[in-house]
N, C-alpha and C positions, 0 to 999 in steps of 0.2 A: 113745384114742377109746372112748366109751361105746357099748355096743351096745344096741339096742332089744330089749325083750323083751315078750312078750304075757302079762301076768299079769292075772288077774281080781281081784286085790286092789285096794281103793280107794287111789288115789294112786300106783299103780305102773304106770300106763298108758304107752303108747308115747311120748307127748309129754314126759312128765316125765323119761324115761330118755334122751332124745336130747341133752339139754343138761347139761353137767357142773354140779354144785352150785356150784362156785366162780364161775361166770359168771352165775348167776341173779340177777336184780335183787331186792335186799332192799327190802321196803316197811316203812315206819315205822308201827307201829300207833298210836303216841302222836300223830302228826300228824293222822291221820284221826279220832281219837277226841276231839280237842280240841273242847270246846263253844264255840259262837259266842254271844257275849253279844248279847242283843237290843238294838235301838236304844231308847234311853230318849227318850220324848217327853213333852210337856206333859200328854198324856192319862193318863200313868202316875201323876199326882198328883191328889189331890182339890183342889177349888177353894180350900179353906182352906190346904192345904199350899203350893199355888202362890202364894197371896197372901202367906203368911209368907216364902217364899223371895225373892219380888220385893221385899217391904218391907225385909227384911234387907239385900239387895244395894243397894237405893236408899239406905238409911241409911249404909252403908259408903262409897258414892260421895260423899255429902254430907260425911261425916266426913273423907274424904281431902283435901278442899279447905278444911277448917276451918269448915264450915257457912256459908261466905261466898260470895255470888254464886250463880248458877244458880237453879233452882227445884225444888220437890218433884216437880212434874209431869214435868219433864225428867229428873230423877233416876230416877223410876219407869219412864218409857218406855225410857230407856237401859239400866236394870238388867234390865227384862223382855226387851229385845232381846238383851242379852248372855247371859242365861240360856238363851234359846231357841237361840241360836247354839251355846253350849257343849253343850247337850243334843241338838243336831241335831233340834229340834222342827219339825213341819210347819207 
């Protein structure tokens, strides 16, 4: 059993001495220090960047079906919706 002592030294108070070191809960500093990535939204891109991203995605949608059927407008709307979903846009 660890006995409590009354010391005026920092960290040597009564509470710290009552519990053996082996039973103290260890805290992970790395878990608390992990940075949280901010949510990316459409607002993080300029209008030109967003236009280029959607245009590229729409092009690849059309290319995947061999540029047959569908419409450029539908490809655009679906590409934009897919990007917004992937980026968790508001």
